[in-house]
N, C-alpha and C positions, 0 to 999 in steps of 0.2 A: 376775610374769605374763608379761613379755617373755621371760624365760629359759625358761619352761615351753613357750611356743609354738615356740621355736627348738630345743628338745630333740628329736632324731630318735627317741628311744624313746617319745615321746608319740604318734606316729602308728603305726597298724597297717599295715605294709607290704603284707600280704596283701589288705587292702581296696582298695589302689591297683591291683593287678594284676587285670585282668578274667578272667572264667572261660573266655574263648575262647583264652587264651594257649596251653594245651597243644594245642588243635586247630590253631592257627596254626604251631606248631613242627614238626609232622609234615611238611608240604610243604617247609618250609625245609630240614629234614634230608635229605629225599629229593633235593632239588635240589642240596645240597652234596655228597652221595654221587655223584650223576650228574656233577658238575663234577670231582670227584676221579678218577673213572674216565676221563673224557675227558683230563684232564691227564696221567695215567699211561699212556695208550694210546700205543703206538708202532706204526708200520706194520711188518708182518711182512717180514722180509728174505728175499730169494730164496736167500741162502746158508744151508745147513743148520746147525743147532746148537741148543743148548738155548734155550727161549723166555725172554723177558724177565720176564713175569708179575709186574708191579709191583715189580721189583727183587729178586725172590727168585731168579731165574735167575742173575744175576751173583754173588750170594752163594754159591749152590750150586757153580757152576763154579770160583770162586776157592777155595772150601773144598776141592774135589776136588784142585786143584793143590797146595794146602798139605798135604793128607792123603796123597795118593798119590805126590807128586813129579811133576816135569815130564814125565819120560819115560813113566811108567805112565799118567798122565792123558791125555797126547797119544795113546797107543796106545788107550786106552778110547774117546776121542772119535772117533778114526779108524775104529775097528770099528763104532761106533754110527751115525755120520753120514756117513762116507765120507772121501775124500782132502782135501777143502777144507771146513774147519769154522770157525764163528764162535763164540768163547767170550769170557768176560770174565776178565781178570786185573787185580787191584787196581782194579776199577771201570772199566777201559778195554776197549773192544772189541778183541779180538785174533784174528787169523786164523792157523789152523794149516794149513799146506800140506805134505802128505807123499805119498809114493807107495810 
């Protein structure tokens, strides 16, 4: 009898969870998404260049440097954004200055 009461399979776990649980999780998920957006938000820089966009911008700019090479990628960014450009190489913010 003692072993039967200690057996976790004896209890129905779904009867322990109230019916309001799915309703309570929606606000929690919305709040967590809001915190995630705030955590990933960075202030926009006055220096032109590709946007950060939750880490996608650095991946794209680094990939462009790997794919096109340093010279062609610098020429592309200079034509697109001007003489002074902010890009990311290996996850670090890098400035390209050319004239």
